[in-house]
NUNUTI-774988 format. One line per field, with one value per residue (C-alpha): residue number from 1; residue in one letter; y, x, z. Coordinates in Angstrom, 3 decimals, decimal comma, padded with zeros to 6 digits. Layout:
i = c(NUM; ...) $
aa = c(A; ...) $
yy = c(Y; ...) $
xx = c(X; ...) $
zz = c(Z; ...) $
***
This chain:
i = c(1; 2; 3; 4; 5; 6; 7; 8; 9; 10; 11; 12; 13; 14; 15; 16; 17; 18; 19; 20; 21; 22; 23; 24; 25; 26; 27; 28; 29; 30; 31; 32; 33; 34; 35; 36; 37; 38; 39; 40; 41; 42; 43; 44; 45; 46; 47; 48; 49; 50; 51; 52; 53; 54; 55; 56; 57; 58; 59; 60; 61; 62; 63; 64; 65; 66; 67; 68; 69; 70; 71; 72; 73; 74; 75; 76; 77; 78; 79; 80; 81; 82; 83; 84; 85; 86; 87; 88; 89; 90; 91; 92; 93; 94; 95; 96; 97; 98; 99; 100; 101; 102; 103; 104; 105; 106; 107; 108; 109; 110; 111; 112; 113; 114; 115; 116; 117; 118; 119; 120; 121; 122; 123; 124; 125; 126; 127; 128; 129; 130; 131; 132; 133; 134; 135; 136; 137; 138; 139; 140; 141; 142; 143; 144; 145; 146; 147; 148; 149; 150; 151; 152; 153; 154; 155; 156; 157; 158; 159; 160; 161; 162; 163; 164; 165; 166; 167; 168; 169; 170; 171; 172; 173; 174; 175; 176; 177; 178; 179; 180; 181; 182; 183; 184; 185; 186; 187; 188; 189; 190; 191; 192; 193; 194; 195; 196; 197; 198; 199; 200; 201; 202; 203; 204; 205; 206; 207; 208; 209; 210; 211; 212; 213; 214; 215; 216; 217; 218; 219; 220; 221; 222; 223; 224; 225; 226; 227; 228; 229; 230; 231; 232; 233; 234; 235; 236; 237; 238; 239; 240; 241; 242; 243; 244; 245; 246; 247; 248; 249; 250; 251; 252; 253; 254; 255; 256; 257; 258; 259; 260; 261; 262; 263; 264; 265; 266; 267; 268; 269; 270; 271; 272; 273; 274; 275; 276; 277; 278; 279; 280; 281; 282; 283; 284; 285; 286; 287; 288; 289; 290; 291; 292; 293; 294; 295; 296; 297; 298; 299; 300; 301; 302; 303; 304; 305; 306; 307; 308; 309; 310; 311; 312; 313; 314; 315; 316; 317; 318; 319; 320; 321; 322; 323; 324; 325; 326; 327; 328; 329; 330; 331; 332; 333; 334; 335; 336; 337; 338; 339; 340; 341; 342; 343; 344; 345; 346; 347; 348; 349; 350; 351; 352; 353; 354; 355; 356; 357; 358; 359; 360; 361; 362; 363; 364; 365; 366; 367; 368; 369; 370; 371; 372; 373; 374; 375; 376; 377; 378; 379; 380; 381; 382; 383; 384; 385; 386; 387; 388; 389; 390; 391; 392; 393; 394; 395; 396; 397; 398; 399; 400; 401; 402; 403; 404; 405; 406; 407; 408; 409; 410; 411; 412; 413; 414; 415; 416; 417; 418; 419; 420; 421; 422; 423; 424; 425; 426; 427; 428; 429; 430; 431; 432; 433; 434; 435; 436; 437; 438; 439; 440; 441; 442; 443; 444; 445; 446; 447; 448; 449; 450; 451; 452; 453; 454; 455; 456; 457; 458; 459; 460; 461; 462; 463; 464; 465; 466; 467; 468; 469; 470; 471; 472; 473; 474; 475; 476; 477; 478; 479; 480; 481; 482; 483; 484; 485; 486; 487; 488; 489; 490; 491; 492; 493; 494; 495; 496; 497; 498; 499; 500; 501; 502; 503; 504; 505; 506; 507; 508; 509; 510; 511; 512; 513; 514; 515; 516; 517; 518; 519; 520) $
aa = c(X; X; X; X; X; X; X; X; X; X; X; X; X; X; X; X; X; X; X; X; X; X; X; X; X; X; X; X; X; X; X; X; X; X; X; X; X; X; X; X; X; X; X; X; X; X; X; X; X; X; X; X; X; X; X; X; X; X; X; X; X; X; X; X; X; X; X; X; X; X; X; X; X; X; X; X; X; X; X; X; X; X; X; X; X; X; X; X; X; X; X; X; X; X; X; X; X; X; X; X; X; X; X; X; X; X; X; X; X; X; X; X; X; X; X; X; X; X; X; X; X; X; X; X; X; X; X; X; X; X; X; X; X; X; X; X; X; X; X; X; X; X; X; X; X; X; X; X; X; X; X; X; X; X; X; X; X; X; X; X; X; X; X; X; X; X; X; X; X; X; X; X; X; X; X; X; X; X; X; X; X; X; X; X; X; X; X; X; X; X; X; X; X; X; X; X; X; X; X; X; X; X; X; X; X; X; X; X; X; X; X; X; X; X; X; X; X; X; X; X; X; X; X; X; X; X; X; X; X; X; X; X; X; X; X; X; X; X; X; X; X; X; X; X; X; X; X; X; X; X; X; X; X; X; X; X; X; X; X; X; X; X; X; X; X; X; X; X; X; X; X; X; X; X; X; X; X; X; X; X; X; X; X; X; X; X; X; X; X; X; X; X; X; X; X; X; X; X; X; X; X; X; X; X; X; X; X; X; X; X; X; X; X; X; X; X; X; X; X; X; X; X; X; X; X; X; X; X; X; X; X; X; X; X; X; X; X; X; X; X; X; X; X; X; X; X; X; X; X; X; X; X; X; X; X; X; X; X; X; X; X; X; X; X; X; X; X; X; X; X; X; X; X; X; X; X; X; X; X; X; X; X; X; X; X; X; X; X; X; X; X; X; X; X; X; X; X; X; X; X; X; X; X; X; X; X; X; X; X; X; X; X; X; X; X; X; X; X; X; X; X; X; X; X; X; X; X; X; X; X; X; X; X; X; X; X; X; X; X; X; X; X; X; X; X; X; X; X; X; X; X; X; X; X; X; X; X; X; X; X; X; X; X; X; X; X; X; X; X; X; X; X; X; X; X; X; X; X; X; X; X; X; X; X; X; X; X; X; X; X; X; X; X; X; X; X; X; X; X; X; X; X; X; X; X; X; X; X; X; X; X; X; X; X; X; X; X; X; X; X) $
yy = c(-147,482; -145,061; -142,227; -144,233; -145,308; -141,733; -140,644; -143,486; -142,566; -138,903; -139,811; -142,004; -139,210; -136,771; -139,298; -139,979; -136,272; -135,833; -138,778; -137,474; -134,128; -135,875; -138,148; -135,107; -133,437; -136,724; -137,196; -133,700; -134,786; -138,329; -137,177; -135,349; -138,505; -140,555; -138,059; -138,230; -142,029; -142,050; -139,566; -141,446; -144,745; -143,339; -141,799; -145,080; -147,049; -144,695; -144,756; -148,505; -149,277; -147,193; -149,085; -152,448; -151,266; -150,464; -154,017; -155,426; -153,193; -154,323; -157,852; -156,902; -156,346; -159,634; -161,680; -165,108; -165,478; -168,264; -170,990; -169,369; -170,874; -174,425; -174,139; -172,458; -175,093; -178,013; -176,636; -176,073; -179,438; -181,743; -180,177; -179,759; -183,452; -183,874; -181,141; -182,453; -185,894; -184,380; -182,465; -185,584; -187,917; -185,732; -182,298; -181,861; -183,722; -180,580; -181,889; -179,067; -176,547; -178,204; -178,372; -174,646; -173,908; -175,892; -173,776; -170,450; -171,189; -173,219; -170,335; -168,894; -165,699; -164,752; -166,481; -164,856; -161,437; -161,653; -163,626; -160,521; -159,139; -162,448; -162,630; -159,042; -159,340; -162,685; -161,628; -158,356; -160,005; -162,734; -160,291; -158,081; -161,079; -162,280; -158,807; -158,805; -162,032; -160,402; -157,455; -159,846; -161,345; -157,887; -157,453; -154,566; -153,628; -153,104; -149,592; -147,370; -146,505; -150,111; -151,271; -148,496; -149,346; -153,049; -152,284; -149,986; -152,711; -155,313; -153,148; -151,709; -155,130; -156,361; -153,326; -153,910; -157,609; -156,956; -153,942; -153,606; -156,562; -156,942; -159,101; -157,263; -158,635; -162,206; -161,761; -160,314; -160,605; -163,736; -166,598; -169,466; -167,577; -166,347; -169,883; -171,260; -168,520; -165,908; -167,958; -170,287; -167,298; -166,381; -169,944; -169,908; -166,856; -168,483; -171,715; -169,828; -168,526; -172,094; -173,186; -170,500; -171,515; -175,195; -174,746; -172,687; -175,174; -176,835; -179,543; -182,530; -182,974; -179,373; -179,819; -183,089; -181,333; -178,583; -181,098; -183,036; -179,825; -178,933; -182,214; -181,893; -178,264; -178,994; -181,970; -179,747; -177,125; -179,810; -180,520; -176,850; -175,130; -176,688; -173,354; -172,491; -176,011; -175,609; -172,216; -173,251; -176,495; -174,698; -172,231; -174,969; -177,090; -174,109; -173,199; -176,815; -177,060; -173,800; -174,908; -177,955; -177,633; -177,820; -174,502; -172,650; -171,034; -173,617; -175,459; -178,259; -180,371; -178,878; -176,478; -179,111; -181,622; -179,155; -178,496; -182,230; -182,838; -179,827; -181,078; -184,586; -183,216; -181,220; -184,242; -186,531; -183,955; -183,527; -187,304; -187,639; -184,810; -186,087; -189,673; -188,690; -189,670; -186,002; -185,047; -187,948; -186,796; -183,233; -184,300; -186,357; -183,200; -181,614; -182,203; -184,326; -182,295; -182,650; -183,471; -180,485; -181,090; -181,399; -178,864; -177,297; -176,905; -175,507; -172,959; -171,889; -171,731; -169,518; -167,104; -167,052; -166,457; -163,431; -162,043; -162,493; -160,715; -157,947; -157,320; -157,468; -155,208; -152,721; -151,934; -149,622; -149,462; -152,764; -150,738; -149,269; -152,424; -151,452; -147,931; -148,985; -151,578; -148,816; -146,987; -150,150; -150,634; -147,030; -147,356; -150,595; -149,192; -146,270; -148,757; -151,211; -149,840; -153,378; -155,488; -157,565; -160,897; -163,029; -161,255; -162,421; -165,989; -165,886; -169,509; -168,475; -167,737; -164,738; -166,910; -168,561; -165,182; -164,054; -167,201; -166,430; -162,845; -163,856; -166,809; -164,996; -164,300; -167,905; -168,818; -166,086; -166,587; -170,384; -170,420; -168,117; -170,329; -173,387; -171,558; -170,884; -174,545; -175,609; -173,105; -174,326; -177,889; -177,094; -174,336; -174,507; -171,689; -168,944; -170,265; -167,651; -164,939; -166,346; -163,565; -164,656; -167,456; -164,948; -164,197; -167,386; -165,816; -162,124; -162,381; -163,789; -161,188; -158,309; -159,629; -160,009; -156,448; -155,208; -157,229; -155,888; -152,363; -153,033; -154,257; -151,092; -148,918; -150,775; -150,252; -146,539; -146,394; -148,042; -145,663; -142,788; -144,161; -144,390; -140,919; -137,793; -135,616; -137,574; -136,467; -134,611; -137,109; -139,657; -137,322; -136,773; -140,541; -140,946; -138,299; -139,753; -143,328; -142,256; -140,199; -143,094; -145,527; -143,080; -142,465; -146,232; -146,473; -143,453; -145,199; -147,919; -145,530; -145,592; -149,398; -149,305; -146,762; -148,924; -152,004; -150,206; -148,936; -152,294; -154,301; -152,061; -151,539; -155,259; -156,018; -153,677; -155,212; -158,746; -158,228; -157,007; -159,950; -162,426; -161,201; -161,599; -165,106; -166,336; -165,052; -166,799; -170,039; -169,969; -169,738; -172,929; -171,610; -174,029; -171,910; -168,432; -165,536; -164,353; -161,356; -161,964; -159,598; -159,764; -158,727; -159,419; -161,144; -164,146; -166,453; -165,864; -167,991; -168,162; -167,871; -170,603; -171,128; -174,811; -174,842; -178,436; -177,310; -174,192; -175,368; -171,927; -171,956; -175,493; -174,587; -171,427; -173,471; -175,876; -172,933; -171,690; -175,182; -174,903; -176,865; -174,265; -170,559; -168,477; -165,202; -161,971) $
xx = c(-136,014; -136,927; -135,123; -131,999; -132,125; -132,427; -129,504; -127,400; -128,169; -127,371; -124,028; -123,283; -124,054; -121,865; -119,046; -119,389; -119,260; -116,199; -114,488; -115,515; -113,922; -110,801; -110,765; -111,111; -108,113; -106,168; -107,110; -105,866; -102,379; -102,424; -102,167; -098,980; -097,496; -098,601; -097,006; -093,794; -093,885; -094,593; -091,821; -089,329; -090,266; -089,968; -086,583; -085,250; -086,622; -084,793; -081,548; -081,410; -082,726; -079,967; -077,286; -078,683; -079,109; -075,402; -074,638; -076,910; -075,254; -071,806; -072,852; -072,222; -068,554; -068,015; -065,146; -063,815; -061,436; -060,554; -063,252; -064,921; -062,285; -062,972; -066,760; -066,689; -064,669; -066,414; -069,858; -068,787; -067,085; -069,031; -072,500; -074,816; -074,986; -071,265; -070,208; -072,727; -071,167; -067,686; -068,519; -069,996; -067,135; -064,019; -064,665; -066,869; -070,149; -072,280; -074,471; -077,039; -074,213; -072,724; -076,102; -076,695; -073,121; -073,734; -076,806; -075,110; -071,963; -073,718; -073,743; -070,309; -070,342; -073,976; -075,204; -072,722; -073,554; -077,298; -077,058; -076,831; -080,005; -081,834; -080,811; -081,842; -085,246; -086,219; -084,929; -086,878; -090,163; -089,704; -088,922; -091,899; -094,246; -092,702; -093,116; -096,757; -097,270; -095,570; -097,950; -100,898; -099,598; -099,743; -103,280; -102,304; -104,340; -102,484; -102,073; -099,799; -097,668; -097,125; -096,361; -093,794; -092,295; -092,157; -090,298; -087,920; -087,234; -086,609; -084,172; -082,426; -081,824; -080,364; -078,113; -076,766; -076,179; -074,422; -072,277; -071,870; -069,495; -065,860; -066,423; -069,003; -067,661; -068,008; -071,457; -073,131; -070,930; -068,793; -071,031; -069,407; -069,978; -073,469; -074,503; -073,150; -074,063; -076,444; -078,864; -079,621; -080,963; -083,190; -084,475; -084,980; -087,247; -089,397; -089,427; -090,934; -093,643; -094,221; -094,562; -097,169; -099,076; -098,931; -100,146; -103,124; -104,356; -107,654; -107,311; -105,172; -103,620; -102,398; -100,842; -099,235; -097,690; -096,359; -094,878; -093,237; -091,804; -090,384; -088,445; -087,133; -086,058; -084,381; -082,549; -081,296; -080,122; -078,337; -076,198; -075,863; -074,461; -073,455; -073,426; -076,938; -078,128; -076,817; -078,458; -081,686; -081,849; -081,343; -084,123; -086,501; -085,915; -086,696; -089,819; -090,982; -090,684; -092,567; -095,239; -096,289; -100,072; -099,676; -097,793; -100,916; -099,208; -100,510; -103,821; -102,794; -099,721; -099,217; -096,416; -094,619; -094,944; -093,514; -090,555; -089,901; -089,896; -087,636; -085,116; -085,313; -084,553; -081,581; -080,231; -080,553; -078,848; -075,960; -075,539; -075,356; -072,815; -070,688; -070,519; -069,768; -066,414; -065,700; -066,183; -063,991; -061,259; -061,526; -061,233; -058,165; -056,411; -056,687; -053,913; -054,736; -056,081; -058,108; -061,775; -063,961; -065,785; -062,647; -062,048; -059,103; -060,944; -064,029; -061,918; -060,147; -063,482; -064,864; -061,946; -062,575; -066,261; -065,410; -063,136; -065,880; -068,471; -065,984; -065,848; -069,650; -070,470; -067,868; -070,157; -072,811; -074,652; -076,370; -078,526; -080,169; -082,316; -083,807; -084,516; -086,291; -088,221; -089,453; -090,848; -092,636; -094,079; -095,245; -097,031; -098,649; -099,597; -101,456; -103,688; -103,967; -106,174; -106,813; -104,410; -101,964; -103,315; -100,861; -101,821; -105,426; -104,472; -105,211; -104,086; -100,500; -098,511; -096,270; -093,125; -094,087; -094,614; -091,256; -089,671; -091,175; -089,926; -086,438; -086,158; -083,914; -081,272; -080,193; -080,581; -078,178; -075,751; -075,599; -075,896; -072,911; -070,878; -071,846; -070,639; -067,285; -066,951; -067,646; -065,126; -062,410; -063,166; -062,941; -060,331; -058,356; -057,489; -058,046; -061,455; -063,371; -061,995; -064,024; -066,568; -068,705; -070,035; -071,234; -074,205; -075,837; -076,457; -076,276; -079,500; -081,470; -079,810; -080,831; -084,376; -084,596; -083,373; -085,921; -088,659; -087,785; -087,837; -091,238; -092,648; -091,429; -092,848; -096,163; -096,573; -095,933; -098,263; -101,132; -100,586; -100,834; -104,009; -105,770; -104,973; -106,969; -103,905; -101,135; -097,875; -095,382; -092,763; -094,165; -093,479; -090,030; -089,581; -090,457; -087,926; -085,234; -085,757; -085,738; -082,593; -080,794; -081,756; -080,633; -077,352; -076,756; -077,254; -075,018; -072,269; -072,275; -071,543; -067,716; -067,741; -069,958; -067,653; -064,586; -066,410; -067,445; -063,961; -062,304; -064,854; -064,945; -061,175; -060,537; -063,132; -061,401; -057,982; -059,405; -061,097; -057,842; -055,879; -058,607; -058,566; -054,771; -054,828; -057,659; -055,885; -052,648; -054,461; -056,228; -052,816; -051,695; -049,800; -049,760; -047,978; -049,397; -048,435; -050,951; -050,921; -052,880; -055,821; -056,810; -060,196; -062,302; -059,481; -059,794; -057,114; -055,594; -053,041; -049,579; -050,987; -048,470; -044,883; -045,590; -047,195; -048,406; -050,520; -051,789; -055,320; -056,398; -053,756; -054,767; -058,453; -057,565; -055,446; -058,312; -060,641; -058,374; -057,516; -053,749; -051,163; -049,978; -049,488; -046,596; -046,506; -046,151) $
zz = c(-212,429; -215,198; -213,462; -212,921; -216,503; -217,710; -215,588; -216,898; -220,491; -219,783; -218,293; -221,274; -223,705; -221,802; -221,739; -225,450; -226,199; -224,030; -225,678; -229,064; -228,326; -227,034; -230,066; -232,299; -230,679; -230,927; -234,551; -235,218; -234,242; -235,594; -239,232; -238,303; -236,770; -239,758; -242,129; -240,118; -240,216; -243,926; -244,617; -242,460; -244,091; -247,607; -246,785; -245,392; -248,343; -250,695; -248,690; -248,031; -251,494; -253,051; -251,088; -252,130; -255,722; -255,793; -254,696; -257,392; -259,989; -258,859; -259,697; -263,321; -262,404; -260,564; -262,001; -260,921; -257,994; -255,558; -255,528; -258,545; -260,832; -259,650; -259,702; -263,115; -264,970; -263,262; -264,086; -267,686; -268,226; -265,896; -265,866; -262,895; -262,019; -262,614; -260,195; -257,671; -257,852; -257,633; -254,456; -252,860; -253,722; -253,660; -252,087; -249,021; -249,418; -249,860; -252,658; -252,549; -252,528; -255,606; -257,360; -256,874; -257,975; -261,143; -261,868; -261,083; -263,120; -265,800; -268,284; -267,712; -265,700; -266,362; -263,224; -260,850; -262,287; -261,636; -258,384; -256,104; -257,666; -257,298; -253,637; -252,902; -254,581; -253,045; -249,630; -249,760; -250,708; -248,111; -245,311; -246,180; -246,106; -242,850; -241,365; -242,396; -240,435; -237,456; -237,656; -237,812; -234,584; -233,050; -234,357; -236,636; -239,681; -242,984; -244,274; -246,341; -243,311; -242,267; -245,813; -246,195; -242,809; -243,669; -246,887; -245,026; -242,440; -245,110; -247,065; -243,996; -242,435; -245,716; -246,071; -242,565; -243,213; -246,521; -245,642; -241,872; -241,577; -242,557; -245,652; -247,759; -251,037; -249,842; -248,296; -251,402; -254,500; -254,188; -255,342; -253,354; -250,092; -250,961; -251,917; -248,637; -246,183; -247,629; -249,686; -246,734; -244,775; -247,718; -247,895; -244,133; -244,303; -246,977; -244,948; -241,999; -244,316; -245,493; -241,877; -241,186; -244,318; -243,397; -239,829; -240,973; -243,582; -242,736; -245,377; -244,444; -247,941; -247,932; -244,495; -245,589; -248,581; -246,313; -243,871; -246,704; -248,147; -244,725; -244,571; -248,135; -247,736; -244,417; -245,919; -248,741; -246,241; -244,253; -247,315; -248,210; -245,133; -241,824; -239,906; -241,021; -240,205; -236,642; -236,079; -237,793; -235,847; -232,535; -233,336; -234,456; -231,357; -229,109; -231,081; -231,074; -227,293; -226,800; -229,287; -227,287; -226,749; -222,969; -223,074; -224,211; -227,195; -229,659; -229,601; -231,993; -232,688; -236,141; -235,246; -233,188; -236,042; -238,524; -236,211; -235,758; -239,514; -240,093; -237,531; -238,983; -242,433; -241,149; -239,285; -242,302; -244,510; -242,080; -241,809; -245,594; -245,694; -242,809; -244,099; -247,713; -249,265; -249,907; -246,256; -245,140; -247,535; -246,259; -242,626; -243,521; -244,714; -241,276; -238,737; -235,731; -232,823; -229,679; -229,835; -230,597; -227,296; -225,181; -222,419; -224,244; -227,551; -225,850; -223,965; -227,163; -228,997; -226,244; -226,695; -230,448; -229,766; -227,624; -230,358; -232,916; -230,806; -230,064; -233,812; -234,151; -231,195; -232,393; -235,335; -233,900; -237,230; -236,370; -233,963; -237,023; -237,088; -233,719; -234,921; -238,093; -236,057; -233,741; -236,766; -237,846; -234,369; -234,131; -237,441; -236,310; -232,900; -234,415; -236,208; -233,318; -230,526; -229,297; -227,283; -229,316; -230,481; -228,555; -225,315; -225,640; -224,801; -221,080; -220,743; -221,497; -218,369; -218,005; -217,783; -221,065; -222,749; -221,400; -222,850; -226,250; -226,206; -225,065; -227,474; -230,003; -227,347; -226,611; -230,271; -231,395; -228,503; -228,669; -232,452; -232,850; -230,500; -232,559; -235,673; -234,010; -233,021; -236,586; -237,958; -235,601; -236,634; -240,348; -240,532; -237,305; -234,854; -237,442; -238,474; -236,514; -238,854; -241,773; -241,355; -244,291; -242,064; -239,467; -241,719; -240,426; -237,012; -237,929; -239,941; -236,955; -234,735; -237,001; -237,336; -233,558; -232,999; -235,520; -233,801; -230,363; -231,744; -233,309; -229,991; -228,269; -231,023; -231,059; -227,329; -227,744; -230,735; -228,855; -225,973; -228,414; -229,984; -226,609; -225,301; -225,947; -226,367; -228,081; -226,477; -228,587; -227,425; -229,888; -232,806; -231,368; -231,107; -234,783; -235,717; -233,449; -234,637; -238,266; -237,741; -236,022; -238,763; -241,436; -239,598; -239,440; -243,197; -243,757; -241,767; -244,427; -247,297; -246,951; -247,106; -250,185; -251,827; -251,167; -252,397; -255,585; -256,337; -255,683; -257,684; -260,750; -260,836; -260,631; -263,311; -265,782; -265,079; -265,150; -268,524; -270,089; -268,676; -269,649; -273,257; -273,421; -271,919; -274,126; -277,194; -276,216; -275,377; -278,750; -280,411; -278,668; -275,626; -272,680; -270,042; -269,570; -267,366; -264,787; -262,492; -259,239; -258,807; -255,146; -253,801; -250,729; -248,786; -251,120; -252,470; -255,888; -257,793; -256,179; -252,661; -251,799; -252,933; -253,647; -257,077; -256,663; -253,715; -255,496; -256,180; -257,411; -260,150; -261,085; -261,476; -263,403; -265,807; -266,441; -267,058; -269,853; -271,089; -270,514; -268,529; -266,025; -265,327; -264,083; -262,206; -264,159) $
***
């Protein structure tokens, strides 16, 4: 026994020495990979941050157009509660949308000028915190590399959402669209963080507060944006079904309860919106057509859905989210020698894990189709071209692409951490992923340049015209000349030959306190 024991100890020592030598050689290369990751992350933070900073700066040059005129004069003359009541009774029933509009326009143009910055900052912080929870799921330990990569992911995803589409001005700078379609995504990210916090609470009062907040927030979102409510509801239903304790993914009913309350809040909000006098009035303005669920409407919606996705897939820059996710995963994998946390649950079957990993696919596909159906219902056959609404499913799509990239990178990073001689291909992968992400951001520069030129040029012309019109109105003029200043594919006065139906001109006149305007 003693001899066998001695031999076993000798073999263990030899193995430890061999592993130590291998670990030493591996550690000699790991600093190089970490430096590459840190450099790539810092470069992407600077590049994406610069693009977003430009958008925030352009907020200072935002001037009213289209729906701005109506929201501005109503907020000024009616107040926050007044515009909320007006939306509910005469416009569209979106009471939360009206409430936020009253806050944004409550102090003239100050709110619309700082809104892009508020969105960018809150979105960045929320995405970084959400990414940290994702890394905890993978079992990764925090570090400088992962924090830099998380920040790069957050900023890069935002840059792609803001500038990769066809309506950059509407997605980031035009307050009515950002309130309806960009802010809901920001709220959604923070709601997920609230859900994580609620499920982890050990005290019943804290969980009860989290559950109550989920219902209230969801109700508000239901009266803020119908497209986001549809996509969010679809995602929550899928998560709730997967979170049933019998699936093995969750050990309690907390996650399922949170999902039920969230869906209940969304449903109640949509019911309040749909049954409002304003929504009934809006539906009455639409010509009679087939039911949205009829075979003909579904076929036409499917064709619109294909056209929409043809436009989205034609923008290769969206793949930058995968590339920056790979960098995040590589950084996490280097610090995660153990198996990912969710893989430790042996009670979870492989089909269930596959369902979890593939969950974003049906959510984005079906959610985007639901958005198209809603657009056809509200705007007719050309509704699918309202690209500002695409944000409601593009944000989940970009986050999913980033997450898939992170999973691939984490797997490669763990493989690197376990081997004695880290392959040079990992360093090459870091360089390639960083280059692809940087190229995707570079592809956005022309759009940002055009957006900058158009926004600043219009602001200068608008200020000169505004000064002239205010001066004339102060002198008692009741009919002023106005030259349309178009931007972002939005309506300006005289978009129709029938002045009585020109709602933009009517709102502009009320803003200046005059009777009517005529074209210059």
